[in-house]
N, C-alpha and C positions, 0 to 999 in steps of 0.2 A: 504494500500500500504506500502511496505517496500523498501526504496531507500537509496542510498548513493552516494554522489558526489565524483568522482575521483579527485585526485590532478591534473592530466593532462588528461582531457577528450579527446577522439578522435573526429576528424572531418571526415565525409564521406558523400557520397550521399545516397539518399533513396535506390537506387538500390544496392549499396554496403552493406548497413545495412541489407536489407532483404536477400541478398545472404549469408552473413556471420553469421547472428544471429542463424540459426539452427545449426551451427558448433561451436558456442561459448560455452566454458565451464562455462561461467558466464552469467546469464540473464542480458540483457541490454535494456534500453529504448532509444528512439531516439527523441531528442528535437531540431527540426529545424536545423538539420545538425550536432548536437553534440550527441555523443553516451555516455550514462551514465550507469555505472555498478550499479546493484542493490545488496543491502546487504541481508543476510538471515533474515527471520522474527523471532520474538520471539515465544516461546511456546504458550503463550496466544493468540497471533495473529493467529497462525495456527489453534488452537482449535476453535476459533470463526469462521474462514473461513470455516472449515470443517463442523461445526454445521449449518452454513448458507447453505452449499450445501445440507445437509440432510433435511433442512427445505424447501428449494425451489425446490430441484431436482424433487420430485414426481409431483409437480404442473407444472414444466416446461415440463416434459414428457407428462402430460395430455394435455397441451396446444400445444403440438407438437413444442416446442421451444428447443433450445440447451443452456444448462447451462455449462459454463466453469469456472474453478477455477484457477486463477493466471497465466495460461500458454497461454491464448489467448489474443493477442494484440488488441487494438482499434486504428484505424487510425483517426487522427484529422487533418482536413485541415483548416488553417486560412490564413489571409492575410500575416502573418509572415512566413508561410511555412508549413511543414508537421511534425507532431509529432506522435509517436507510444508509447502508454502507455500499461502497463500490469495491468488492474484492478484486484482487489481481486476476484470479481465474475462478470461475463458478461453473460447476457441473450440475445440470438439472436433468433428472431422470424421471420425474413424475409428470405424466401427460396431463394430469388434472391441474397442475400448477402453471397455468397459462392465462391467468385472469388479466394480466397487464403485459404489454410489450416492453415495459421499462424496468420491471423488477420481478423477483421470484420470492416466494414465501417458504419453500421447502426444498432447497437444493440438497444434493447428496454429499457433495464434496466442495470445500472452499480451499483455495490456495492463496496464501499471502507471501510475497517476497519482501523480506525485511530490508530496512536501510538504517543507518545510525539514528536518524530522526524519527523513525516509526517503529523501531523494534519493541519499545516499551508498550506501545498501543497494540501491536499485533500479538504480543505475548501476554498481555494483562487485560486491557480493556476488551479487545475483541475475543480473546480466549474465553472470557466469561460470557460476553454477549452472545457469541455464536452458540454457546451451549443452550440458549433459549430458543433456537431455531428448530421447529419440528421437522423431522426427516433428515436432518444433517447428521451423517454418520462419521464423517472424516474431516479433519482440519489439518492441512499440510502447510508447514512453515518452512520456507526456503531462504537460506541466508544469501546475501549479496556481497558481503565483505569477505567471507570465507565459505568454503563448500560445506555447508551444514544443512541437513534435511531432517525434519522431525515431523512425524505423523501422529496425531492424536485421534483416537477412535472411541466410539461408543456404539456398539453393534445395533442397538435398537433404534437409535436416532430419536429418542423421546425428548420433547421439549423440557428443559429444566434438568435433565439428567446430566450429571457431571461427566467429563471425559474420563474414561476408564482405563485406557491403555496408551502408552507412548511407544512407538516403534521407530527404528532408524534403519537406513540401508544396511544390508549385509556386506561382507567383504567383497562380494562381486558387484556391489552397487545397487542390487535389486531390492525393491520394496513393494510389497503387495498392497494394492488398492482394492478394497472390497467392492466399492461402488462400480468399478470397471471390471471386476472379476479377473484381474490380471496383475502381473508383477511388472513394474517399470524400472528401467535403468536410470537411476537418479543422476548419474554423471551427465545425462542428456540435458539437464537443466543448465549446465555450464558449457555447452558445446560451442557457444559463440563468444565466450569470455576466456581468451587464451590463458590469462594469468590464473584463472581458477580451474580451467579444464584439466590441466596437468596434475593439479593438486587433489582433485576430487577423488580419484580412485584410491590414492594412498590414504587420504583422510578417512574414507569409509572403511578401509581395511583396518586402520588404526583404531577406529571407533569400535569395530567388531572385536578386535583383540582386547581392548580395554574392558568392554562389557563382559567378555568371556572370563 
């Protein structure tokens, strides 16, 4: 995710936000009544997101799911109110979740690519917020400063159910995604970032060795 807090954020209703967002020149997220403008992402962030699309796209098509990159919102309902985030990648597999062309309520998988300015949000704020999304079974966090991939699972995808399991790529770089019923080679996320691509395989092998 790439975000930036405005000095003077706007306040509006959900209806006003959804009506105005398609007309906005700047992409904005909605946080319980507050509209927050998003900053542009870095080159590395964009390359990792695109590689993720290339990696997961064919599997999504085979599974008859929809994969979106950066432009599809996820709606999060909590006791505090309603939030709309723009995940870096969103996988929607529920054919009943098509009420809007601009957001999904029950994706199966969300991917966030971290950056120094957003890692805290991705690992804390969104980590807990996404647990409130019904149907969301997997949350994948991909590092952009170093080759780190972390998958959080909750098999039933029940709204409010805490994440139950954390998985990382094996020594071969493979990580199973239940939503796609497939194992993906996580070194592929870094295919277009030379300074990280070479380090990815050895990093995953070291992680496996340490956990063993």
